[in-house]
N, C-alpha and C positions, 0 to 999 in steps of 0.2 A: 320788390324791395320795400314797398310801403307797408307790408305786413310785419315788419320788424319795428317795434316801438323803440324810440331813441330819445335821449335827452337832447336839449337844444343848446347850442353854444353860439357865441359871436366871437370870432377870432379877430384880433387886432394887431396892427404893427405900425411902423412909420416908414415912409418911403425914404430914399437917400436924401431927398430935399427936406425931410422932417414933417411932411404932411401925414396925418393919421389916415389909415385905411382899415377897413373891416368888413366882414360879411358873416351872415348866418351860416353855420355849418353843423350838420348832424353826423357827418363822417368823422368822428373823433373817438379815440379809445386809449386806454392805458396799454402800454406795450411792455414795460419792464419795471419791476420794483427796485432792482439792484443792477445797474444804476437806474434811477427814476427817469423813465422815458414815456412820452405820449406820442400819438400820431394824429395828424389831420390829413384829409385828402381834399385837394383843391384843383378845380378844373383849369385847363390850360388857358382859358379865356378870362380867368379871374382878374379883375382890376387890382393892380398892386401886387400881383403874384411874386414879383422879384423881391418885394419887402419880406415876404414870408420865407422865400427860399434862402435869403441871406440872414434873416432874423435880426434881432430877437422878436418874439411875438408873445401874445397873451391869449389863452383860452379862457373866455368868460362864460361860466356855466350859468345859464339863465334860470331864474325862479319863475313860478307860474304868474307872478305879478308883472313880469317883464315881456309878456306876449307882444305888446306893441313894438318893443325894441327889436324882437326877432323879425317881425314883419318889416320894419323900417330897414334893417340891414340885409334883408332878402331882396329888396327892391333895387332896381338900377337907378341910383340917384347919387348926386354929388354931395348932398348935405346930410349924410347919415348921422354925423356927430353933432349937428347944430343944436338939437334939443335934448341930447342925451348927456346926462351928468357923467363925466369921466375925468380921470386924472392920470398922469403918467405913473406907471408902476416903477419898481426898483430898476427894471431893465429899460425904462423909457417908453415902452409901448403902452397904449391906452388901457386902463382898467375901468370897466363900466361899474359905476356905483351900484350898490345893493344887489350885485349878482350873488347867486347861491354860493359860488366859489370862483376863484380865479387862479390860473396856473400860468406862471411866467416861465418862458422857455428860451433857450438859445437853440438855433437850428443845429441839429446833430448830423442829419443826413437828408438828402433828397433822392427819392427813388422813383423810377418810372412806373406808372400804373394806368396804361391805356391812354385815355384822354384826360387823365388827372396826374398830378404829382402827389406822391405820398411823402409828406414832410414829417420827419421824426424830430421831436423837440426834447432836448435835455432839460429837465425841470430844474429851475434855479430858485424859485420862490412860490409859495402858495398861501392862500387864505380861504377860510370857510366861514359861512354864516349858518349857524345851526338851526335858526328859527324858521327858515324858509322851506318851501316845497318846490320840487323841480318842475320845470316846464317840459312836457312830454309831447312828442309828435308821433302820430300813428295814423296811417291811411289818409294822409293829406290834411289832417286837422290836428289842432292842439287839444291836449287832454290834461286833466289834473289827477293826482292820485286820489283814490276813494277815501 
């Protein structure tokens, strides 16, 4: 699977208690344009999985300048948000500042996918930064566009 180059995202949500949760995800894609739907795949052991199952959530598409954020959110740690500039989006889930794009979603469906859940999000709001380049992951390392 490492031979497939992918963009890098950090997906974020809030628990029922209001605490922010988030993790680095490369299993993300557009599913439908009409209506606008995206999907993310999260392992059953994901901390805060119920927050994503219930929604809302945000897909933060990282720029190449945000490599450290990707690493931080890929690690098992409780302080992921402590040094990362973020603010609530229109849906209340954290939007990471300076991301290449962010896609706010309500949970539309949750489907079984082996040891993962396939979470379909109905897009409710988006924003794009045109000046940034994407962070790309390929064969276990980060890359930039040539």
